[in-house]
N, C-alpha and C positions, 0 to 999 in steps of 0.2 A: 594758575598758582594755587588757587583755593583747592583744586582737585588733589594736589599733592599733600596739602595739610590734612586731608582726610585719609588718602591712601597710605601715607608713610606710617601713621600710628597703626593702622590696620595690619599692614605687613609686619611691623614689629611685634604686634600682639600675636599674629599667627605664628611667627618665629618662636617667640616665647612659649606659646602653647605647645608647639612641636618639640621643643627642648624639654619642657616639663614632662610630656608623655614619654620621651626617650629616658629620662632619668627614673620615671616611675617604673618603666619596663626593666630597666637595669637593676632597680631595688627589688622588684618581684621575681627576679631570676629567669627572665624570658631568654636570656643569652647565655645561659650557663652551659648547656651541652649542645654545641653546634655540630660536632662531629658525630655524636650518637644518632642524631636524626638523619644524617647523610648516609650512615652505615646501616640504619635500620631498614632503609628502602631496598637495600640490596640483598637482605636476608630473605630466603625463600622459606615461608612457613606453610607446611601442607595442612590442609583441612583435616581434622580427626573426626570423620563421620562413621 
């Protein structure tokens, strides 16, 4: 039982950290243009040598 008293707060802390990182990424615009990255991979750009 004493193991759970250690593991539960650690799990809650890791979950809160993950949620904080997710909201930080949302605030910094990491998920603004999801379609642009998907379409950019399909565009062929020829080298200008």
